[in-house]
C-alpha positions in Angstrom: 102.3 130.2 87.6 102.2 133.0 90.1 105.3 134.2 91.9 103.9 132.7 95.1 103.5 129.3 93.4 107.0 129.6 92.0 108.5 130.3 95.3 106.6 127.4 96.9 107.9 125.0 94.2 111.4 126.2 94.8 111.0 125.7 98.6 109.6 122.2 98.0 112.5 121.4 95.7 115.0 122.7 98.2 113.5 120.6 101.0 113.6 117.4 98.8 117.2 118.0 97.9 118.6 119.2 101.2 116.5 118.0 104.2 117.9 114.7 105.4 114.6 113.9 107.1 112.6 114.1 103.8 112.6 110.9 101.7 114.0 111.6 98.2 111.3 111.4 95.5 113.1 111.6 92.1 109.9 111.8 90.1 108.7 114.8 92.1 112.2 116.5 91.8 112.0 116.1 88.0 108.5 117.4 87.9 109.4 120.4 89.9 112.4 121.1 87.8 110.3 120.9 84.6 107.7 123.3 86.0 110.3 125.8 87.2 112.2 125.6 83.9 109.0 126.1 81.8 108.3 129.3 83.9 111.9 130.6 83.3 111.8 129.9 79.5 108.6 131.8 78.8 109.1 135.2 77.0 109.1 138.3 79.2 105.8 140.2 79.0 
């Protein structure tokens, strides 16, 4: 995942959790968290 994709996922997660006009989608939240976590857990190059 590129840095740009990572930032886009973080922004989407932030909107899902904090924007009262956006309907909560728990499945999407968990998917985003898993993708973000997988990136953070990979070994540094």
